[in-house]
PyMOL Python script that loads the backbone (N, CA, C, O; Angstrom):
from pymol import cmd

cmd.read_pdbstr("""\
ATOM      1  N   MET A   1    -162.413  29.641  31.453  1.00  0.00           N
ATOM      2  CA  MET A   1    -161.469  28.647  31.902  1.00  0.00           C
ATOM      3  C   MET A   1    -160.855  29.117  33.226  1.00  0.00           C
ATOM      4  O   MET A   1    -160.392  30.253  33.336  1.00  0.00           O
ATOM      5  N   ALA A   2    -160.858  28.246  34.211  1.00  0.00           N
ATOM      6  CA  ALA A   2    -160.292  28.573  35.516  1.00  0.00           C
ATOM      7  C   ALA A   2    -158.771  28.454  35.481  1.00  0.00           C
ATOM      8  O   ALA A   2    -158.212  27.568  34.834  1.00  0.00           O
ATOM      9  N   ILE A   3    -158.121  29.365  36.190  1.00  0.00           N
ATOM     10  CA  ILE A   3    -156.675  29.299  36.343  1.00  0.00           C
ATOM     11  C   ILE A   3    -156.426  28.883  37.779  1.00  0.00           C
ATOM     12  O   ILE A   3    -156.724  29.626  38.715  1.00  0.00           O
ATOM     13  N   GLN A   4    -155.879  27.691  37.946  1.00  0.00           N
ATOM     14  CA  GLN A   4    -155.658  27.157  39.284  1.00  0.00           C
ATOM     15  C   GLN A   4    -154.533  26.134  39.263  1.00  0.00           C
ATOM     16  O   GLN A   4    -154.250  25.513  38.238  1.00  0.00           O
ATOM     17  N   PHE A   5    -153.897  25.974  40.425  1.00  0.00           N
ATOM     18  CA  PHE A   5    -152.853  24.956  40.530  1.00  0.00           C
ATOM     19  C   PHE A   5    -152.583  24.652  41.993  1.00  0.00           C
ATOM     20  O   PHE A   5    -152.930  25.436  42.876  1.00  0.00           O
ATOM     21  N   TYR A   6    -151.974  23.530  42.238  1.00  0.00           N
ATOM     22  CA  TYR A   6    -151.550  23.115  43.573  1.00  0.00           C
ATOM     23  C   TYR A   6    -150.025  23.131  43.608  1.00  0.00           C
ATOM     24  O   TYR A   6    -149.375  22.661  42.674  1.00  0.00           O
ATOM     25  N   SER A   7    -149.456  23.672  44.687  1.00  0.00           N
ATOM     26  CA  SER A   7    -148.007  23.709  44.838  1.00  0.00           C
ATOM     27  C   SER A   7    -147.572  22.665  45.863  1.00  0.00           C
ATOM     28  O   SER A   7    -147.956  22.730  47.031  1.00  0.00           O
ATOM     29  N   ASP A   8    -146.774  21.711  45.416  1.00  0.00           N
ATOM     30  CA  ASP A   8    -146.224  20.726  46.350  1.00  0.00           C
ATOM     31  C   ASP A   8    -145.277  21.397  47.348  1.00  0.00           C
ATOM     32  O   ASP A   8    -145.164  20.965  48.495  1.00  0.00           O
ATOM     33  N   GLU A   9    -144.603  22.453  46.901  1.00  0.00           N
ATOM     34  CA  GLU A   9    -143.649  23.148  47.759  1.00  0.00           C
ATOM     35  C   GLU A   9    -144.336  23.843  48.942  1.00  0.00           C
ATOM     36  O   GLU A   9    -143.886  23.728  50.082  1.00  0.00           O
ATOM     37  N   THR A  10    -145.439  24.572  48.657  1.00  0.00           N
ATOM     38  CA  THR A  10    -146.141  25.302  49.719  1.00  0.00           C
ATOM     39  C   THR A  10    -147.300  24.504  50.311  1.00  0.00           C
ATOM     40  O   THR A  10    -147.829  24.842  51.369  1.00  0.00           O
ATOM     41  N   ARG A  11    -147.685  23.434  49.602  1.00  0.00           N
ATOM     42  CA  ARG A  11    -148.852  22.620  49.980  1.00  0.00           C
ATOM     43  C   ARG A  11    -150.126  23.452  50.007  1.00  0.00           C
ATOM     44  O   ARG A  11    -150.998  23.265  50.856  1.00  0.00           O
ATOM     45  N   LYS A  12    -150.209  24.374  49.056  1.00  0.00           N
ATOM     46  CA  LYS A  12    -151.376  25.248  48.957  1.00  0.00           C
ATOM     47  C   LYS A  12    -151.971  25.177  47.552  1.00  0.00           C
ATOM     48  O   LYS A  12    -151.277  24.931  46.565  1.00  0.00           O
ATOM     49  N   PHE A  13    -153.292  25.405  47.502  1.00  0.00           N
ATOM     50  CA  PHE A  13    -154.039  25.430  46.259  1.00  0.00           C
ATOM     51  C   PHE A  13    -154.294  26.889  45.892  1.00  0.00           C
ATOM     52  O   PHE A  13    -154.811  27.645  46.715  1.00  0.00           O
ATOM     53  N   TYR A  14    -153.945  27.296  44.685  1.00  0.00           N
ATOM     54  CA  TYR A  14    -154.087  28.669  44.217  1.00  0.00           C
ATOM     55  C   TYR A  14    -155.108  28.719  43.084  1.00  0.00           C
ATOM     56  O   TYR A  14    -155.106  27.872  42.190  1.00  0.00           O
ATOM     57  N   LYS A  15    -155.982  29.727  43.137  1.00  0.00           N
ATOM     58  CA  LYS A  15    -157.006  29.847  42.105  1.00  0.00           C
ATOM     59  C   LYS A  15    -157.297  31.319  41.848  1.00  0.00           C
ATOM     60  O   LYS A  15    -157.457  32.095  42.789  1.00  0.00           O
ATOM     61  N   LEU A  16    -157.367  31.706  40.573  1.00  0.00           N
ATOM     62  CA  LEU A  16    -157.757  33.047  40.173  1.00  0.00           C
ATOM     63  C   LEU A  16    -159.271  33.040  39.988  1.00  0.00           C
ATOM     64  O   LEU A  16    -159.805  32.213  39.249  1.00  0.00           O
ATOM     65  N   VAL A  17    -159.966  33.967  40.664  1.00  0.00           N
ATOM     66  CA  VAL A  17    -161.425  33.981  40.655  1.00  0.00           C
ATOM     67  C   VAL A  17    -161.925  35.295  40.074  1.00  0.00           C
ATOM     68  O   VAL A  17    -161.466  36.368  40.464  1.00  0.00           O
ATOM     69  N   GLU A  18    -162.864  35.208  39.144  1.00  0.00           N
ATOM     70  CA  GLU A  18    -163.464  36.395  38.537  1.00  0.00           C
ATOM     71  C   GLU A  18    -164.370  37.106  39.534  1.00  0.00           C
ATOM     72  O   GLU A  18    -164.995  36.475  40.387  1.00  0.00           O
ATOM     73  N   THR A  19    -164.431  38.436  39.411  1.00  0.00           N
ATOM     74  CA  THR A  19    -165.410  39.238  40.139  1.00  0.00           C
ATOM     75  C   THR A  19    -166.054  40.155  39.108  1.00  0.00           C
ATOM     76  O   THR A  19    -165.849  39.979  37.908  1.00  0.00           O
ATOM     77  N   GLU A  20    -166.832  41.132  39.567  1.00  0.00           N
ATOM     78  CA  GLU A  20    -167.473  42.056  38.623  1.00  0.00           C
ATOM     79  C   GLU A  20    -166.461  42.832  37.794  1.00  0.00           C
ATOM     80  O   GLU A  20    -166.739  43.182  36.647  1.00  0.00           O
ATOM     81  N   ASN A  21    -165.282  43.107  38.365  1.00  0.00           N
ATOM     82  CA  ASN A  21    -164.284  43.862  37.611  1.00  0.00           C
ATOM     83  C   ASN A  21    -162.911  43.202  37.721  1.00  0.00           C
ATOM     84  O   ASN A  21    -162.546  42.437  36.829  1.00  0.00           O
ATOM     85  N   TRP A  22    -162.153  43.457  38.750  1.00  0.00           N
ATOM     86  CA  TRP A  22    -160.808  42.894  38.881  1.00  0.00           C
ATOM     87  C   TRP A  22    -160.876  41.536  39.567  1.00  0.00           C
ATOM     88  O   TRP A  22    -161.631  41.373  40.525  1.00  0.00           O
ATOM     89  N   PRO A  23    -160.108  40.563  39.100  1.00  0.00           N
ATOM     90  CA  PRO A  23    -160.135  39.235  39.737  1.00  0.00           C
ATOM     91  C   PRO A  23    -159.454  39.243  41.103  1.00  0.00           C
ATOM     92  O   PRO A  23    -158.769  40.200  41.464  1.00  0.00           O
ATOM     93  N   THR A  24    -159.652  38.174  41.846  1.00  0.00           N
ATOM     94  CA  THR A  24    -158.964  37.988  43.116  1.00  0.00           C
ATOM     95  C   THR A  24    -158.284  36.624  43.106  1.00  0.00           C
ATOM     96  O   THR A  24    -158.606  35.766  42.284  1.00  0.00           O
ATOM     97  N   VAL A  25    -157.358  36.435  44.011  1.00  0.00           N
ATOM     98  CA  VAL A  25    -156.681  35.154  44.158  1.00  0.00           C
ATOM     99  C   VAL A  25    -157.206  34.493  45.429  1.00  0.00           C
ATOM    100  O   VAL A  25    -157.373  35.143  46.461  1.00  0.00           O
ATOM    101  N   VAL A  26    -157.462  33.185  45.334  1.00  0.00           N
ATOM    102  CA  VAL A  26    -157.846  32.406  46.505  1.00  0.00           C
ATOM    103  C   VAL A  26    -156.700  31.434  46.769  1.00  0.00           C
ATOM    104  O   VAL A  26    -156.311  30.662  45.892  1.00  0.00           O
ATOM    105  N   ILE A  27    -156.165  31.483  47.991  1.00  0.00           N
ATOM    106  CA  ILE A  27    -155.081  30.587  48.369  1.00  0.00           C
ATOM    107  C   ILE A  27    -155.593  29.654  49.448  1.00  0.00           C
ATOM    108  O   ILE A  27    -155.847  30.071  50.579  1.00  0.00           O
ATOM    109  N   SER A  28    -155.742  28.392  49.089  1.00  0.00           N
ATOM    110  CA  SER A  28    -156.258  27.366  50.003  1.00  0.00           C
ATOM    111  C   SER A  28    -157.528  27.824  50.710  1.00  0.00           C
ATOM    112  O   SER A  28    -157.673  27.665  51.922  1.00  0.00           O
ATOM    113  N   GLY A  29    -158.444  28.393  49.932  1.00  0.00           N
ATOM    114  CA  GLY A  29    -159.747  28.784  50.447  1.00  0.00           C
ATOM    115  C   GLY A  29    -159.828  30.182  51.027  1.00  0.00           C
ATOM    116  O   GLY A  29    -160.912  30.614  51.418  1.00  0.00           O
ATOM    117  N   ILE A  30    -158.723  30.904  51.097  1.00  0.00           N
ATOM    118  CA  ILE A  30    -158.723  32.249  51.668  1.00  0.00           C
ATOM    119  C   ILE A  30    -158.569  33.270  50.550  1.00  0.00           C
ATOM    120  O   ILE A  30    -157.583  33.266  49.814  1.00  0.00           O
ATOM    121  N   ARG A  31    -159.567  34.148  50.438  1.00  0.00           N
ATOM    122  CA  ARG A  31    -159.522  35.185  49.407  1.00  0.00           C
ATOM    123  C   ARG A  31    -158.553  36.282  49.808  1.00  0.00           C
ATOM    124  O   ARG A  31    -158.505  36.688  50.969  1.00  0.00           O
ATOM    125  N   MET A  32    -157.780  36.759  48.838  1.00  0.00           N
ATOM    126  CA  MET A  32    -156.791  37.796  49.108  1.00  0.00           C
ATOM    127  C   MET A  32    -157.365  39.204  48.993  1.00  0.00           C
ATOM    128  O   MET A  32    -156.655  40.181  49.234  1.00  0.00           O
ATOM    129  N   HIS A  33    -158.637  39.320  48.629  1.00  0.00           N
ATOM    130  CA  HIS A  33    -159.321  40.612  48.561  1.00  0.00           C
ATOM    131  C   HIS A  33    -160.723  40.443  49.129  1.00  0.00           C
ATOM    132  O   HIS A  33    -161.294  39.353  49.095  1.00  0.00           O
ATOM    133  N   ARG A  34    -161.263  41.529  49.647  1.00  0.00           N
ATOM    134  CA  ARG A  34    -162.663  41.484  50.091  1.00  0.00           C
ATOM    135  C   ARG A  34    -163.548  41.349  48.855  1.00  0.00           C
ATOM    136  O   ARG A  34    -163.311  42.007  47.842  1.00  0.00           O
ATOM    137  N   THR A  35    -164.558  40.503  48.938  1.00  0.00           N
ATOM    138  CA  THR A  35    -165.458  40.315  47.799  1.00  0.00           C
ATOM    139  C   THR A  35    -166.925  40.270  48.213  1.00  0.00           C
ATOM    140  O   THR A  35    -167.796  40.198  47.346  1.00  0.00           O
ATOM    141  N   GLU A  36    -167.226  40.311  49.513  1.00  0.00           N
ATOM    142  CA  GLU A  36    -168.614  40.340  49.960  1.00  0.00           C
ATOM    143  C   GLU A  36    -169.072  41.780  50.081  1.00  0.00           C
ATOM    144  O   GLU A  36    -168.490  42.563  50.832  1.00  0.00           O
ATOM    145  N   LYS A  37    -170.105  42.127  49.349  1.00  0.00           N
ATOM    146  CA  LYS A  37    -170.686  43.479  49.340  1.00  0.00           C
ATOM    147  C   LYS A  37    -169.714  44.542  48.821  1.00  0.00           C
ATOM    148  O   LYS A  37    -169.978  45.736  48.957  1.00  0.00           O
ATOM    149  N   ILE A  38    -168.610  44.123  48.237  1.00  0.00           N
ATOM    150  CA  ILE A  38    -167.614  45.038  47.669  1.00  0.00           C
ATOM    151  C   ILE A  38    -166.792  44.242  46.657  1.00  0.00           C
ATOM    152  O   ILE A  38    -166.793  43.011  46.692  1.00  0.00           O
ATOM    153  N   ASP A  39    -166.106  44.921  45.776  1.00  0.00           N
ATOM    154  CA  ASP A  39    -165.249  44.220  44.823  1.00  0.00           C
ATOM    155  C   ASP A  39    -163.800  44.659  45.049  1.00  0.00           C
ATOM    156  O   ASP A  39    -163.562  45.681  45.692  1.00  0.00           O
ATOM    157  N   PRO A  40    -162.832  43.902  44.529  1.00  0.00           N
ATOM    158  CA  PRO A  40    -161.425  44.237  44.754  1.00  0.00           C
ATOM    159  C   PRO A  40    -161.041  45.644  44.290  1.00  0.00           C
ATOM    160  O   PRO A  40    -160.189  46.284  44.906  1.00  0.00           O
ATOM    161  N   LYS A  41    -161.647  46.124  43.230  1.00  0.00           N
ATOM    162  CA  LYS A  41    -161.316  47.465  42.719  1.00  0.00           C
ATOM    163  C   LYS A  41    -161.743  48.537  43.720  1.00  0.00           C
ATOM    164  O   LYS A  41    -160.942  49.393  44.095  1.00  0.00           O
ATOM    165  N   LYS A  42    -162.987  48.491  44.145  1.00  0.00           N
ATOM    166  CA  LYS A  42    -163.481  49.480  45.101  1.00  0.00           C
ATOM    167  C   LYS A  42    -162.733  49.353  46.429  1.00  0.00           C
ATOM    168  O   LYS A  42    -162.412  50.361  47.059  1.00  0.00           O
ATOM    169  N   ASP A  43    -162.458  48.131  46.850  1.00  0.00           N
ATOM    170  CA  ASP A  43    -161.727  47.894  48.089  1.00  0.00           C
ATOM    171  C   ASP A  43    -160.355  48.569  48.046  1.00  0.00           C
ATOM    172  O   ASP A  43    -159.937  49.194  49.021  1.00  0.00           O
ATOM    173  N   SER A  44    -159.665  48.442  46.926  1.00  0.00           N
ATOM    174  CA  SER A  44    -158.339  49.053  46.785  1.00  0.00           C
ATOM    175  C   SER A  44    -158.417  50.573  46.863  1.00  0.00           C
ATOM    176  O   SER A  44    -157.592  51.201  47.526  1.00  0.00           O
ATOM    177  N   PHE A  45    -159.407  51.173  46.189  1.00  0.00           N
ATOM    178  CA  PHE A  45    -159.567  52.620  46.238  1.00  0.00           C
ATOM    179  C   PHE A  45    -159.898  53.083  47.656  1.00  0.00           C
ATOM    180  O   PHE A  45    -159.378  54.104  48.106  1.00  0.00           O
ATOM    181  N   LEU A  46    -160.753  52.347  48.363  1.00  0.00           N
ATOM    182  CA  LEU A  46    -161.134  52.732  49.720  1.00  0.00           C
ATOM    183  C   LEU A  46    -159.957  52.620  50.692  1.00  0.00           C
ATOM    184  O   LEU A  46    -159.832  53.432  51.608  1.00  0.00           O
ATOM    185  N   LYS A  47    -159.107  51.632  50.499  1.00  0.00           N
ATOM    186  CA  LYS A  47    -157.913  51.510  51.349  1.00  0.00           C
ATOM    187  C   LYS A  47    -157.032  52.742  51.199  1.00  0.00           C
ATOM    188  O   LYS A  47    -156.539  53.290  52.185  1.00  0.00           O
ATOM    189  N   LEU A  48    -156.839  53.172  49.955  1.00  0.00           N
ATOM    190  CA  LEU A  48    -156.011  54.350  49.716  1.00  0.00           C
ATOM    191  C   LEU A  48    -156.665  55.619  50.239  1.00  0.00           C
ATOM    192  O   LEU A  48    -155.987  56.503  50.762  1.00  0.00           O
ATOM    193  N   LYS A  49    -157.972  55.708  50.098  1.00  0.00           N
ATOM    194  CA  LYS A  49    -158.686  56.878  50.613  1.00  0.00           C
ATOM    195  C   LYS A  49    -158.488  56.988  52.121  1.00  0.00           C
ATOM    196  O   LYS A  49    -158.332  58.090  52.647  1.00  0.00           O
ATOM    197  N   SER A  50    -158.494  55.863  52.812  1.00  0.00           N
ATOM    198  CA  SER A  50    -158.350  55.883  54.271  1.00  0.00           C
ATOM    199  C   SER A  50    -156.967  56.381  54.707  1.00  0.00           C
ATOM    200  O   SER A  50    -156.803  56.846  55.835  1.00  0.00           O
ATOM    201  N   LEU A  51    -155.985  56.285  53.825  1.00  0.00           N
ATOM    202  CA  LEU A  51    -154.635  56.765  54.147  1.00  0.00           C
ATOM    203  C   LEU A  51    -154.490  58.274  54.024  1.00  0.00           C
ATOM    204  O   LEU A  51    -153.608  58.872  54.639  1.00  0.00           O
ATOM    205  N   GLY A  52    -155.352  58.879  53.236  1.00  0.00           N
ATOM    206  CA  GLY A  52    -155.188  60.311  52.965  1.00  0.00           C
ATOM    207  C   GLY A  52    -154.083  60.495  51.946  1.00  0.00           C
ATOM    208  O   GLY A  52    -153.835  59.615  51.122  1.00  0.00           O
ATOM    209  N   LYS A  53    -153.417  61.642  52.001  1.00  0.00           N
ATOM    210  CA  LYS A  53    -152.343  61.915  51.045  1.00  0.00           C
ATOM    211  C   LYS A  53    -151.141  61.034  51.361  1.00  0.00           C
ATOM    212  O   LYS A  53    -150.680  60.977  52.501  1.00  0.00           O
ATOM    213  N   ILE A  54    -150.649  60.361  50.353  1.00  0.00           N
ATOM    214  CA  ILE A  54    -149.500  59.470  50.526  1.00  0.00           C
ATOM    215  C   ILE A  54    -148.218  60.284  50.399  1.00  0.00           C
ATOM    216  O   ILE A  54    -148.011  61.006  49.424  1.00  0.00           O
ATOM    217  N   LYS A  55    -147.363  60.148  51.409  1.00  0.00           N
ATOM    218  CA  LYS A  55    -146.071  60.830  51.405  1.00  0.00           C
ATOM    219  C   LYS A  55    -145.005  59.766  51.564  1.00  0.00           C
ATOM    220  O   LYS A  55    -145.079  58.953  52.486  1.00  0.00           O
ATOM    221  N   GLY A  56    -144.030  59.753  50.698  1.00  0.00           N
ATOM    222  CA  GLY A  56    -142.956  58.775  50.807  1.00  0.00           C
ATOM    223  C   GLY A  56    -143.251  57.505  50.029  1.00  0.00           C
ATOM    224  O   GLY A  56    -143.912  57.532  48.991  1.00  0.00           O
ATOM    225  N   ARG A  57    -142.754  56.406  50.541  1.00  0.00           N
ATOM    226  CA  ARG A  57    -142.849  55.121  49.840  1.00  0.00           C
ATOM    227  C   ARG A  57    -143.932  54.240  50.435  1.00  0.00           C
ATOM    228  O   ARG A  57    -144.329  54.405  51.588  1.00  0.00           O
ATOM    229  N   VAL A  58    -144.401  53.303  49.626  1.00  0.00           N
ATOM    230  CA  VAL A  58    -145.413  52.344  50.063  1.00  0.00           C
ATOM    231  C   VAL A  58    -144.809  50.956  49.951  1.00  0.00           C
ATOM    232  O   VAL A  58    -144.215  50.622  48.925  1.00  0.00           O
ATOM    233  N   LEU A  59    -144.949  50.147  50.982  1.00  0.00           N
ATOM    234  CA  LEU A  59    -144.447  48.779  50.976  1.00  0.00           C
ATOM    235  C   LEU A  59    -145.574  47.823  50.621  1.00  0.00           C
ATOM    236  O   LEU A  59    -146.592  47.774  51.312  1.00  0.00           O
ATOM    237  N   ASP A  60    -145.400  47.072  49.558  1.00  0.00           N
ATOM    238  CA  ASP A  60    -146.351  46.030  49.162  1.00  0.00           C
ATOM    239  C   ASP A  60    -145.915  44.743  49.846  1.00  0.00           C
ATOM    240  O   ASP A  60    -144.805  44.265  49.609  1.00  0.00           O
ATOM    241  N   THR A  61    -146.769  44.175  50.689  1.00  0.00           N
ATOM    242  CA  THR A  61    -146.408  42.974  51.448  1.00  0.00           C
ATOM    243  C   THR A  61    -146.848  41.685  50.771  1.00  0.00           C
ATOM    244  O   THR A  61    -146.905  40.633  51.407  1.00  0.00           O
ATOM    245  N   CYS A  62    -147.159  41.768  49.480  1.00  0.00           N
ATOM    246  CA  CYS A  62    -147.450  40.585  48.664  1.00  0.00           C
ATOM    247  C   CYS A  62    -148.623  39.758  49.192  1.00  0.00           C
ATOM    248  O   CYS A  62    -148.512  38.545  49.367  1.00  0.00           O
ATOM    249  N   CYS A  63    -149.731  40.423  49.438  1.00  0.00           N
ATOM    250  CA  CYS A  63    -150.919  39.717  49.939  1.00  0.00           C
ATOM    251  C   CYS A  63    -152.018  39.608  48.893  1.00  0.00           C
ATOM    252  O   CYS A  63    -153.155  39.288  49.238  1.00  0.00           O
ATOM    253  N   GLY A  64    -151.720  39.859  47.657  1.00  0.00           N
ATOM    254  CA  GLY A  64    -152.755  39.796  46.630  1.00  0.00           C
ATOM    255  C   GLY A  64    -152.144  39.965  45.259  1.00  0.00           C
ATOM    256  O   GLY A  64    -151.065  39.446  44.973  1.00  0.00           O
ATOM    257  N   LEU A  65    -152.843  40.695  44.418  1.00  0.00           N
ATOM    258  CA  LEU A  65    -152.384  40.897  43.053  1.00  0.00           C
ATOM    259  C   LEU A  65    -151.736  42.263  42.837  1.00  0.00           C
ATOM    260  O   LEU A  65    -151.424  42.618  41.701  1.00  0.00           O
ATOM    261  N   GLY A  66    -151.529  43.034  43.904  1.00  0.00           N
ATOM    262  CA  GLY A  66    -150.823  44.304  43.812  1.00  0.00           C
ATOM    263  C   GLY A  66    -151.682  45.497  43.443  1.00  0.00           C
ATOM    264  O   GLY A  66    -151.147  46.553  43.106  1.00  0.00           O
ATOM    265  N   TYR A  67    -153.000  45.360  43.496  1.00  0.00           N
ATOM    266  CA  TYR A  67    -153.873  46.464  43.086  1.00  0.00           C
ATOM    267  C   TYR A  67    -153.626  47.722  43.909  1.00  0.00           C
ATOM    268  O   TYR A  67    -153.485  48.808  43.347  1.00  0.00           O
ATOM    269  N   THR A  68    -153.570  47.592  45.221  1.00  0.00           N
ATOM    270  CA  THR A  68    -153.393  48.759  46.077  1.00  0.00           C
ATOM    271  C   THR A  68    -152.019  49.380  45.860  1.00  0.00           C
ATOM    272  O   THR A  68    -151.890  50.604  45.846  1.00  0.00           O
ATOM    273  N   ALA A  69    -151.004  48.559  45.692  1.00  0.00           N
ATOM    274  CA  ALA A  69    -149.659  49.075  45.442  1.00  0.00           C
ATOM    275  C   ALA A  69    -149.595  49.804  44.100  1.00  0.00           C
ATOM    276  O   ALA A  69    -148.985  50.868  43.998  1.00  0.00           O
ATOM    277  N   ILE A  70    -150.213  49.244  43.092  1.00  0.00           N
ATOM    278  CA  ILE A  70    -150.218  49.880  41.769  1.00  0.00           C
ATOM    279  C   ILE A  70    -150.939  51.222  41.827  1.00  0.00           C
ATOM    280  O   ILE A  70    -150.450  52.222  41.303  1.00  0.00           O
ATOM    281  N   LEU A  71    -152.109  51.235  42.469  1.00  0.00           N
ATOM    282  CA  LEU A  71    -152.863  52.482  42.570  1.00  0.00           C
ATOM    283  C   LEU A  71    -152.111  53.519  43.395  1.00  0.00           C
ATOM    284  O   LEU A  71    -152.169  54.710  43.088  1.00  0.00           O
ATOM    285  N   SER A  72    -151.410  53.087  44.434  1.00  0.00           N
ATOM    286  CA  SER A  72    -150.687  54.035  45.280  1.00  0.00           C
ATOM    287  C   SER A  72    -149.521  54.680  44.537  1.00  0.00           C
ATOM    288  O   SER A  72    -149.038  55.737  44.942  1.00  0.00           O
ATOM    289  N   SER A  73    -149.072  54.061  43.468  1.00  0.00           N
ATOM    290  CA  SER A  73    -147.964  54.637  42.697  1.00  0.00           C
ATOM    291  C   SER A  73    -148.438  55.728  41.741  1.00  0.00           C
ATOM    292  O   SER A  73    -147.618  56.455  41.181  1.00  0.00           O
ATOM    293  N   LYS A  74    -149.722  55.848  41.552  1.00  0.00           N
ATOM    294  CA  LYS A  74    -150.268  56.883  40.663  1.00  0.00           C
ATOM    295  C   LYS A  74    -150.222  58.232  41.372  1.00  0.00           C
ATOM    296  O   LYS A  74    -150.402  58.307  42.588  1.00  0.00           O
ATOM    297  N   LYS A  75    -149.985  59.280  40.621  1.00  0.00           N
ATOM    298  CA  LYS A  75    -149.938  60.609  41.227  1.00  0.00           C
ATOM    299  C   LYS A  75    -151.318  61.101  41.626  1.00  0.00           C
ATOM    300  O   LYS A  75    -151.459  61.839  42.601  1.00  0.00           O
ATOM    301  N   SER A  76    -152.333  60.699  40.880  1.00  0.00           N
ATOM    302  CA  SER A  76    -153.699  61.070  41.237  1.00  0.00           C
ATOM    303  C   SER A  76    -154.622  59.931  40.856  1.00  0.00           C
ATOM    304  O   SER A  76    -154.375  59.196  39.900  1.00  0.00           O
ATOM    305  N   LEU A  77    -155.678  59.805  41.616  1.00  0.00           N
ATOM    306  CA  LEU A  77    -156.646  58.741  41.389  1.00  0.00           C
ATOM    307  C   LEU A  77    -157.968  59.334  40.953  1.00  0.00           C
ATOM    308  O   LEU A  77    -158.321  60.436  41.372  1.00  0.00           O
ATOM    309  N   PRO A  78    -158.700  58.621  40.121  1.00  0.00           N
ATOM    310  CA  PRO A  78    -160.017  59.120  39.736  1.00  0.00           C
ATOM    311  C   PRO A  78    -160.929  59.205  40.968  1.00  0.00           C
ATOM    312  O   PRO A  78    -160.809  58.394  41.886  1.00  0.00           O
ATOM    313  N   SER A  79    -161.812  60.155  40.986  1.00  0.00           N
ATOM    314  CA  SER A  79    -162.677  60.370  42.149  1.00  0.00           C
ATOM    315  C   SER A  79    -163.893  59.453  42.141  1.00  0.00           C
ATOM    316  O   SER A  79    -164.809  59.644  42.940  1.00  0.00           O
ATOM    317  N   ILE A  80    -163.920  58.471  41.262  1.00  0.00           N
ATOM    318  CA  ILE A  80    -165.091  57.608  41.123  1.00  0.00           C
ATOM    319  C   ILE A  80    -165.475  56.933  42.436  1.00  0.00           C
ATOM    320  O   ILE A  80    -166.662  56.721  42.683  1.00  0.00           O
ATOM    321  N   TYR A  81    -164.522  56.593  43.271  1.00  0.00           N
ATOM    322  CA  TYR A  81    -164.834  55.904  44.528  1.00  0.00           C
ATOM    323  C   TYR A  81    -164.647  56.791  45.746  1.00  0.00           C
ATOM    324  O   TYR A  81    -164.782  56.312  46.872  1.00  0.00           O
ATOM    325  N   PHE A  82    -164.340  58.072  45.557  1.00  0.00           N
ATOM    326  CA  PHE A  82    -164.092  58.937  46.721  1.00  0.00           C
ATOM    327  C   PHE A  82    -165.268  59.834  47.013  1.00  0.00           C
ATOM    328  O   PHE A  82    -165.224  60.622  47.957  1.00  0.00           O
TER     329      PHE A  82
END
""", "prot")
cmd.dss("prot")
cmd.show_as("cartoon", "prot")
cmd.util.cbc("prot")
cmd.orient("prot")
């Protein structure tokens, strides 16, 4: 069953889309995660890897489902994608 709705307030169509592992959100046709040749889970791990060691706080700018922010709050990440 698809989870989707239209907001009269924002005039945008929102839809939750399945991928191989973690879902992504599509807002008026724009995916909030990379999904071509990669999945949202691997994309989130690679973003964090590119930062190196995280020191201090991380600001989540609300551009998706919070995967990168959630992973960045972990003290250590599995090496599966590194």
